[in-house]
N, C-alpha and C positions, 0 to 999 in steps of 0.2 A: 565480342561487343555489338548489341543489336544497332541496326540503323535508327532506331527512334532515341537511342541514348547519346547524348552528345558527349563528345570527346572532351577530356578532361585537357587543361590549358596548363601549359608549362612555360614559366619565364627565364629565360638564359641570359645572365649577365655577367659577361666576360669580353676583356678587351682584345683577345686574340680570335681574329676572324675564323682561322681554321679550327679551334676548339669549338666555336658556335656552329659552324657547319657541319663538323663530326657529329656532335649532339644533336642537330636536326635530322641528320640521317639516320640515327639511331634509333629517335624518338618517334619519327613520323612513319606510317600513318596512324600508329596507336594513340598519339597524343597530338593537340595542336600546340605549335611552339610560337613565343613571341621571343625576340632578339634585342639586347642592348649592349653597346660597346663599352658604356661607363656608367657611373654611379646616377648621374643626373637623369639619363635617358630612361635608366632601369627603375628608377624611383616614380617617374613619370608614369611609365608603363604599368607599373603595379597598381598605381592609384586610379588610372582609366580602366583596365580591363579587370582588376582582381582576380588574378591566375589561381590555381588551385595548388601550385606548388612552384618554388623558386630554385633556380641552380646558381648559387652567386660565388664567383670566383673571390678569394681573399685578398688577391693583390689586383686593384684598379687603377689607373692613370688618376692621380691628384687626390685620391682618397684611400682609405683603408676599407677593405671588405666587411671587417667586424662593426666599423661604423654605419655601413649602409645596413647590415643586419639589425643593428640596434634601432635605425629608422623605420624598417620595414616591420619589424615587431611592435614599434609604437604604433604603426598605422592600423595593423591587422594582425592579432597573436594566433588568429586561427588558422592563417596560410602558414604551411611549413616551408621552412628553408633549408635546403641541403648544400652545404659548403664545399668548394672545390679549391684545391690548391696544389702548385707544382711543387711543395716542399713537404718533409715528412715530420714537420715540428709538432711535437706532442703538445707543447704549451698551447700553440695556435688553436689545436683541435679541442683542448680543455677550455680555453677562453670562449670559443665558439659554441661550446655545448651550453657554458654557463650563461650566455646571453640568449640562450632559446633556439638554437640551430636543432633541427631535427636528426640531423645526422651529418657525417663528414666523408668526404671521398678524395682520395690523393691522385694527382695525376703523374703518368698516364693512367687512366683507370679502366679496369676491365668491363667490357661491353655488358656480360651477363651479370655481372655484380651491380653495375650501375642500374640495371633494368631492376634487380631483385630489390635495391633499395628504394628506388622510386614507388614500385609497386607497394613495398610493404609501409611505406609512408604514407601515401595516399589512402591505403586501406584502413590505416589507424586513424587518419584525418576524418575519415568516413564514418568510422564507429564512434569518435569522439563527438562528431556533430550530432550522430543519431541518440547518443547518451544524453547529450545536452538538450534535444528536442524533448526526448521522452522524460527527462527530468523536469523541464518546463510545463509540459502537459500535466504532470502528477502534481507540482506546484500550484497550477491554475485550478485543478480538478477540486484541491482541497483548501482553496481560497476562502476567505470569510464569507464573500459574498454568494458562494455556492451551497452555504449552510441554509435549508429550508425552514423556515417557520417564523409565524408572525405574533404568536403567542407570548403573553407576557412572561411566562417562564423560559421559552425558548430564547427570546431576547436577553433576558438576563446570563442565561448561559454564553451567548455570542460575545457580550460584553465583557465578561470574565475571561473568556478563551484569549481575545484580543489583548486584553491586559497582561495575562501571565505567560503568552505564548513564548516569547523572547527573552525567558529566564531560565534557569537551570533548576526551578524549585520543582520537588516530587509533589504530584497530584494524586488525588483518589478520584475515579469516576465511578458513580454509583447509578443504579436504575435497574428495572427490570430486564429481563433477556429481550433482545431485538430492538432496544430503543437506540441504538446507534453509538454506543460507546467507544468502539474501535475507530470509528469515523471522527469522533472528537477528538482523540487520540492523535489521528493522523493530521487533523487541522491543527493541532498545538504545534505538533512536530515540522509539518510543511510551511508553517508561517513563524518560525524561530530561525536563529543562526545556525542550526543544526540541519537545515533543510537539506544541504548538499551531502550529508552523512546517514547512515543507515538507519532505517526504522525497522525494528525486529519485533514482533507480534509472537508471542508464546500464550496458548491456552492453557493455565495451570491445571485447570479439572479435565482435562484432554488426555494426560500421560498418568501412568500408574507410578506410584511412591518410587519404585526401583528404579525408573528412567528419568524422574524429573529433576534429580540432582546432576545426573550427566549432560541433560539437556541444558541446565543453566550454566554450570560451570566447565564442561567438558571433561574429558578423561585422556590418560596417557596410556600408550600402547601398553597391554599386559598388566593393567593395573586390576583387572577383573577377568573373568572367564571368557566372556565375548568380547573383550577390548583388544581387538586385533589390529588396530592402528590408533593413533591419536585422534582425537575427535575436540574440536573447538566448540565451546559452549556459546549460548546467545548472549551472555555478557560480554565475552570478548567480540563476538562478531558486531555488537552494538557499540563497540568503542567509539568515543567521540559523536555518537548520535542519541537514538532513543530507544528504549526498551519498554514494551508494552506489556505488562502482566496481566493477562485477562482471568478472571476469576480467581483471584488471589486468596480469598476466602477459602477455597478447597487445599491450600498448602499444607501438609502435615506439620506438627510442631518442630520437628528435626530441621525441616527444610526453611521454615519461618526464622529459627535460629541462626542459619546460615545466611540467609537473605538480609537479616538485621545486620551481620557483620560487614557484608559487603557494602550496604549502606553507610555505615559508620567509618569504615576504613577505607573506603573505595578501592578495595584490592580483594583478591580472591585466591585460592589455590584448587586447582583442578583435581579430579579424582586422581591417586596415584602420583600427584605433582608433588616437588619439594620447594619450589619457587614461588612466591606470590606474584600475581599478575595486578599490575596496577591498571584501571580502567577510569574513564571519564564518560559514564553513561547517565542520563537522565531517565528517571524511572516515571512512568505513567501505570499506576496500577487500576484495575477496575473489578467490580463485583455486583452481583445482583442480590447479594446476602446482606444481611444487616450486622456489620461487623461490632457494632455496640453491643449487642446481645451474644455474639460469640466470643467477645472479650469478657463479657460478665459471666459466662458458662465456663470459662477457661479453655476454650477451643481455638482462641486466637491471642497471640501475644500482645499486651498492651503496649510494650515498647515500641514493636514494629507498627502496630497501628498509629501511633503518635508520629513515627517517622515516615509513614507514607501519606498519613492525612494533614499534611502542611496546609494544601488547599483543596477542598473538597467541591466537585461538581456533580449535581443530582440531576438526571436525566428525567422528566416526568414521561410516565405512559402516553401512548398515542390517546388513550380514552379521556386523558385530562387535557388535550390540545385539540378540540374539535375544530377550531378555526384554521388549524394547520393540516387537516385532513385534505380539503380540495387541493391545496397548494402541492402536498405531497404527491398525491393522486396524478395531477396533471404533470408533474415532474417525472414520475416514473414511467408515465405513457409516451411523453414526448422524447425520453431517452431512448425508449423501444423503437419508436417511430423512427428516430435519426438513424440508430443501429441499423435496422433493416431498410431504411430508405423507401419507406411506404409513403404514400399520400398521407397528408394532414389527418389525424384522428382526434375527435374530441368526445367529451363525456356529455350524455344528455343531462338536464336537470335532476331527472329522477334517479339517474345513476349516482349523482354527485351525493344527493339527499340520502340514498342507500348507504353508500360509504360512510358518511358522516355520522348516521345512527349506529353502525356496527362497533361494537366495544373494543375491537382489535387486541384478542388476549396474547397474539404474538408480536403486537407492537409494528415497527417499520418493517421488521423481516418479513412479516406475514404480508403487510400491504403490498410489499414489493412482489411477492408471489402471487396475490391475487390480481395485480395489474398485468404480469405477464401472463396468466390465463386469460385474461380479458382481452388481450392484445392478440392472442390466438385465435379465440372465439369470434372475433370481429372482423377476421379476414373479409375483405371485399366491401366492408362498411364504412361510413361517414363518421358513425359515432358509436360510443360504445355506451349500450342500454342496459338496464338491470338484468335482462335475459342474458346478457355477456358475464355477469357475476352469479353464477348459479349459487355457488357455496354461500355467499353474503346474503343473497335473495332467499334462500332456504332458511338460514339462521333469523332472518328478519320476519319471515313469515311465522315462523316457530316461535319467537320471542312473543310477537303480538298474540298469538293464541294462547300462550301460556298466562299472559297477562291477563287476557281476556277472561279465561276460565279462573283464575286466582280472583279477581275482583268480582266476578259474579257468583263466587262461592262454589263453583264446581268442583275446584282444586283447592288443597290446603296449601299455604306458602312453602312448608316445608317440601311437599312434592314438587312444587313448580320450580324450586331451587335445584332439587335432585335433577329433575329432569332437564333443565337448563344445563346443568354442570355435565351430564350424561351427553348432551346434544354437542357441547362444545368439545369434549375429549374423543368422541368419535369422528367429529369432522377434523380435529387434528390428526387423528391416527390416519384417517383416509388421504390427507393431504401429504403424509410421510411414508405411505406405503406399510403402514403397522411399525415403522421403526422407532420403539417406544424412546429411545435416547433424542432421536430428533424432533418427536412429538412433545415431549417435556421440555425440549429447548424453546420450541415454538411457543408453548403456553407459560413460559417463564417458571417452570418448577423443576425440582430433580427428577430424576427417572425413578428413585426409589418412592417419591411421594406421588408421582401419576401412577405406578403400580398398586400402591395403597388406595388411589381413588377409583381406579378401575376393579379392584377386588370389592370395594365396597358397593359400588354401582352394579356388579355382577357382569362386567364386561370381560367378552373374552374367553370366559369359562367353558362356553360350549362350542366354541368356534375352532375346530382341529386344524383348518387351514391356517392359524396364526399361531404357531408353537412358539415358546417361551423364547425370549431373544435373549441371547448371551451378552454378557457385561462386554463390551468393546474394549479392546487395548488402546485405541487412540480414537476419540470422538471427534467426528468432522465437525 
């Protein structure tokens, strides 16, 4: 233990002076100790000093140690209590554990065992406290007031989230890629009664058909060639919590049928399993596709669509939320400043105007990347200027030039549209190191559509440094 780390404090409550002296000798100098000879003194010291752990004798003068245990647990359940007794009564041990004792030791106790039990209990307490703090931070992060946006469309979304968060109703979140669908799903979960339970997210488009069923429902050992061990699926992991199914429109008809059964029956059978597994899971689905069109084309089950579309939340693209752009930009910049502990950094008026004019094809995800770059380029500055936003500045200049050429009759509208599209796609490819899957996600289109547009515009055909990208097994 370093000199700067304060010692843990242990309260000893035992009517035998010999026992208290022995415990003090064993525990010091590793721990600070407080001593009490009876229940009244012990409770008073507990309230005054708030120790890290209590060693409590079961038999005390004038009272029962189990009654004292109840009092201490009523005062502060976070402080663990280890019971000590000279008897070997199993019933007493069981009663103590039922009342919340962390552990139980019989006198005369082995010194080595005593130290092991105390260390283990204190370590468990520290882990529980850390988990509780982390959980509180997560809940705070996704609290309603942390959702950014004053535009009418977003205000309507926030009102709906607050209204339906604490229900078990299935929701469908729609909108372009990068609009923050998973953020909304987390806000729904962490503002519900399920906040203490798991939030599991699965991108349905990121897994091949051969793996998606195993990922959702799990499999038993030996159920297929590569099943060398039992695997727990996402539904089972999310039990009593929330399962977020992103890009649900990419599920195959076979998987759609199995998902529908889970939603109807609240149970499923793992691959190779024989017994159904009951689950209590809230489903939040999301897609950037038009499910109505997919239903009409027979590519998405109508009965599943109605199952997941009990309540629908549409997230508007950032280009339709002009008044939110400065708020989001300032939020992301302040976040990076805080993370790096840099001096305050602000946008100039020209920089904010430039950001507001930009169409944001990649929505909020693209903005976060742009602000990250601006944060890096503005090292040593007190303000972010347009020069710190080179990609946006270039796009803005190019857009103005195309607009002027078109209105002056120097370029046809069709040509201007193609040039603008070319500029956007090249920019997206450059930002993602020519990983077409990532560029497509940034633009809110499929990789197949991106490849089609690139071929149409003649992009990449003569560039041997960028060979065709293989279709990934797992999309990041």
